[in-house]
C-alpha positions in Angstrom: 269.4 -62.6 3.9 272.5 -62.8 1.7 270.2 -62.8 -1.4 268.4 -59.7 -0.1 271.7 -57.9 0.6 272.9 -58.7 -2.9 269.7 -57.4 -4.5 270.0 -54.2 -2.4 273.5 -53.6 -3.6 272.3 -54.0 -7.2 269.5 -51.5 -6.6 271.8 -49.1 -4.9 274.2 -49.2 -7.9 271.3 -48.5 -10.4 270.0 -45.7 -8.2 273.5 -44.1 -8.0 273.8 -44.2 -11.8 270.4 -42.6 -12.2 271.4 -40.0 -9.6 274.5 -39.1 -11.5 272.6 -38.9 -14.8 269.7 -36.8 -13.4 271.5 -34.8 -10.6 268.6 -35.6 -8.3 269.1 -35.2 -4.6 266.1 -37.5 -3.9 267.8 -40.2 -6.0 271.0 -39.8 -4.0 269.0 -40.1 -0.8 267.5 -43.3 -2.1 270.9 -44.6 -3.0 272.1 -43.9 0.5 268.9 -45.6 1.8 269.7 -48.8 -0.2 273.3 -48.8 1.0 272.1 -48.5 4.6 269.7 -51.4 4.0 272.5 -53.5 2.6 274.7 -52.8 5.5 271.9 -53.5 8.0 271.2 -56.9 6.4 274.9 -57.8 6.7 274.8 -56.7 10.4 271.7 -58.7 11.1 273.2 -61.8 9.4 276.3 -61.4 11.6 274.1 -61.2 14.7 272.2 -64.3 13.6 275.3 -66.3 13.2 277.0 -65.1 16.4 273.9 -65.6 18.5 273.7 -69.2 17.5 276.9 -70.1 19.4 276.3 -72.5 22.3 276.7 -71.5 26.0 280.2 -71.4 27.5 281.6 -70.6 30.9 281.7 -66.9 30.2 278.2 -66.9 28.7 276.2 -69.5 30.6 272.9 -68.5 29.0 274.3 -68.5 25.5 275.0 -65.6 23.1 271.4 -64.8 22.2 271.9 -61.1 23.1 274.3 -60.7 20.2 271.2 -60.3 18.1 270.1 -57.3 20.1 273.6 -55.7 19.9 273.9 -56.1 16.1 270.3 -54.9 15.6 271.3 -51.8 17.5 274.2 -51.2 15.2 271.9 -51.7 12.3 269.6 -48.9 13.7 272.7 -46.7 14.1 273.6 -47.3 10.4 270.2 -46.3 9.3 270.5 -43.1 11.3 274.0 -42.1 10.1 274.1 -43.4 6.5 270.4 -43.2 5.6 269.2 -40.3 7.7 271.8 -37.7 8.3 273.5 -38.0 4.9 270.1 -37.8 3.1 269.2 -34.6 5.0 272.6 -33.1 4.2 272.1 -33.8 0.5 268.6 -32.3 0.7 269.8 -29.2 2.4 272.6 -28.8 -0.2 270.1 -29.1 -3.0 267.8 -26.6 -1.4 270.6 -24.1 -1.0 272.0 -24.6 -4.5 269.1 -26.0 -6.6 270.0 -27.6 -9.9 267.7 -28.4 -12.8 267.1 -32.1 -13.4 268.7 -33.8 -16.3 266.9 -36.7 -18.0 264.1 -37.1 -15.4 262.6 -39.9 -17.3 265.6 -42.1 -16.4 265.1 -41.4 -12.7 261.4 -42.1 -12.9 262.0 -45.4 -14.7 264.6 -46.5 -12.2 262.4 -45.6 -9.2 259.4 -47.5 -10.7 261.5 -50.6 -11.1 263.0 -50.2 -7.6 259.5 -49.7 -6.2 258.4 -53.0 -7.7 261.3 -54.8 -6.0 260.8 -53.0 -2.7 257.1 -53.8 -2.8 257.7 -57.5 -3.2 260.2 -57.4 -0.3 257.7 -55.5 1.8 254.9 -57.9 1.1 257.2 -60.9 2.1 258.2 -59.1 5.3 254.6 -58.2 6.1 253.5 -61.8 5.6 256.2 -63.1 7.9 255.3 -60.5 10.5 251.6 -61.4 10.4 252.5 -65.1 10.6 254.7 -64.5 13.7 252.0 -62.3 15.3 249.3 -64.9 14.8 251.4 -67.6 16.3 251.9 -65.5 19.4 248.2 -64.4 19.3 249.1 -60.8 19.0 248.1 -58.1 16.6 250.9 -57.1 14.1 251.4 -53.8 15.9 251.7 -55.5 19.3 254.2 -58.0 17.9 256.3 -55.2 16.5 256.4 -53.6 20.0 256.9 -56.8 22.0 258.9 -59.3 19.9 262.2 -60.4 21.3 263.6 -61.1 17.8 264.7 -57.7 16.3 265.3 -59.1 12.8 261.7 -59.3 11.5 260.7 -55.8 12.8 263.9 -54.3 11.4 263.3 -55.8 7.9 259.6 -54.8 7.9 260.2 -51.2 9.0 263.2 -50.9 6.6 261.0 -52.1 3.7 258.1 -49.9 4.7 260.5 -46.9 4.8 261.9 -47.9 1.4 258.4 -47.9 -0.2 257.7 -44.5 1.3 261.1 -43.2 0.2 260.6 -44.3 -3.4 257.2 -42.7 -3.4 258.6 -39.4 -2.2 261.4 -39.5 -4.8 258.9 -40.3 -7.6 256.6 -37.4 -6.4 259.6 -35.0 -6.4 260.7 -35.9 -9.9 257.1 -35.8 -11.2 256.4 -32.4 -9.6 259.7 -31.0 -10.9 258.7 -32.0 -14.4 255.2 -30.6 -14.0 255.9 -27.3 -12.2 259.6 -26.6 -13.1 260.2 -25.8 -9.4 263.7 -27.3 -8.6 263.3 -27.3 -4.8 260.9 -30.4 -4.8 264.0 -32.6 -5.1 265.7 -31.2 -2.0 262.4 -31.3 0.0 262.0 -35.0 -0.8 265.6 -35.8 0.2 265.1 -34.1 3.6 261.8 -35.9 4.1 263.4 -39.3 3.2 266.2 -38.6 5.7 263.8 -37.6 8.4 261.8 -40.8 7.8 264.9 -42.9 8.2 265.9 -41.2 11.4 262.4 -42.0 12.8 262.8 -45.6 11.8 266.2 -45.8 13.3 264.9 -44.4 16.6 262.1 -47.0 16.8 264.5 -49.8 16.1 267.2 -48.5 18.5 264.7 -48.1 21.3 263.5 -51.7 21.1 267.1 -53.0 20.9 268.0 -50.9 23.9 265.2 -52.3 26.0 266.2 -55.9 25.2 269.9 -55.1 25.9 268.9 -53.6 29.3 267.0 -56.7 30.3 263.5 -55.3 29.8 260.8 -57.5 31.2 259.1 -60.0 28.9 255.4 -59.0 28.1 252.4 -60.3 30.0 251.5 -62.8 27.4 254.8 -64.5 28.1 254.8 -64.1 31.9 251.1 -64.9 32.6 251.3 -68.6 31.4 254.4 -69.1 33.5 252.6 -67.7 36.5 249.6 -70.0 35.8 251.8 -73.0 35.6 253.4 -72.2 39.0 250.1 -71.4 40.7 248.6 -74.7 39.4 250.8 -76.7 41.8 248.8 -77.7 44.9 251.7 -77.3 47.3 251.9 -73.6 46.5 249.6 -71.4 48.6 250.5 -68.1 47.0 252.6 -66.9 44.0 254.1 -63.5 45.0 255.9 -62.6 41.8 257.0 -64.1 38.5 259.4 -62.1 36.5 261.1 -62.9 33.2 263.8 -61.1 31.1 265.1 -62.0 27.7 268.6 -63.4 27.4 268.1 -63.9 23.6 265.3 -64.1 21.0 262.6 -66.3 22.4 264.8 -67.2 25.5 263.9 -66.0 29.0 265.5 -66.0 32.4 262.7 -66.6 35.0 262.5 -65.8 38.7 259.6 -66.8 40.9 258.7 -66.1 44.6 256.2 -68.5 46.1 254.8 -69.4 49.6 254.0 -73.1 50.1 250.9 -74.2 52.1 251.5 -74.4 55.8 251.8 -78.2 55.9 254.6 -78.2 53.4 256.5 -75.6 55.3 256.4 -77.9 58.4 257.4 -80.9 56.3 261.1 -82.0 56.1 263.2 -79.7 53.9 264.1 -82.5 51.5 260.4 -82.9 50.5 260.0 -79.2 49.9 263.2 -79.1 47.8 262.1 -82.1 45.8 258.8 -80.3 44.9 260.7 -77.1 44.0 263.1 -79.1 41.8 260.1 -80.9 40.1 258.6 -77.5 39.3 261.9 -76.2 37.9 262.2 -79.3 35.7 258.6 -78.8 34.4 259.3 -75.1 33.5 262.7 -75.8 32.0 261.1 -78.2 29.6 259.5 -75.2 27.9 261.7 -74.2 25.0 261.6 -70.5 25.9 262.9 -71.0 29.4 266.7 -70.8 29.6 266.9 -70.9 33.4 264.6 -70.5 36.4 265.1 -69.6 40.0 262.4 -70.3 42.6 262.6 -68.6 45.9 260.5 -70.0 48.8 259.2 -67.5 51.3 257.0 -67.5 54.4 253.7 -65.7 54.2 254.1 -62.0 54.4 254.7 -58.9 52.2 255.7 -59.5 48.7 259.5 -59.5 48.4 261.2 -57.0 46.2 263.8 -58.0 43.6 266.6 -57.8 46.2 264.7 -59.0 49.2 266.1 -62.0 51.2 264.2 -65.2 51.6 264.2 -67.8 54.3 264.8 -70.7 51.9 265.5 -70.9 48.2 266.3 -73.4 45.5 267.8 -72.6 42.1 
């Protein structure tokens, strides 16, 4: 990630020099885009380091949600630095259009930048497809459901970078062909709008994870199956899981034992509950689990009381 951030800084500097030499608003927008990408990679790196800290008395489930917070800040950076400033530069160029100077320099810089962005995008795409295949999801499903915001952030940023370079190249080419100076401003506004859309997608996912959004069914269903597989359980009312970090979930289950186990000594029932907890906690994704034992009846809600419980 540090190498990628360093490469983005270098690309941003080259784009900025080309923007000064050509006076292109689209190149200024791409410069801002590269600066936003650099800042976002730094924020993701900070989140990665801070989320790796072990649990402590104040954070009993660890610091995994730090990743969600820093990813949200990265999305905010894309919105402010990449989106709004690019649109502002585009509007300025539309209101006061200026002829391009040395467009060949800008086109050459964008072609080279596009090659680097394409390689980065292909690497991020390969990682996304690998992670999706491991979870038995389509890439689109994985983008929507993954609890690790880093990979989707990098993939969407790189996708937006490729589109942005294409828009800037098209603007410079059309300006040379038609002589119409407003192409540059239009491209800058489109690049800013694109970045705002990407920031909204990333912020929405980080918000859901920060607000304890439920884990998807392909995570919860295997847990439910494991609980239901125990012969002493007559009915599994609910199994719920929320993320407390990338790939780490907090699980709550409500179960009704078969009648003979309800009539058995409490110590035997508690031993079975503890054995189930131990089995589920052995799974790497499970940070903690609470099992609530209920008598047969209506399914309990999240705040419903239960006759007996073990945690």
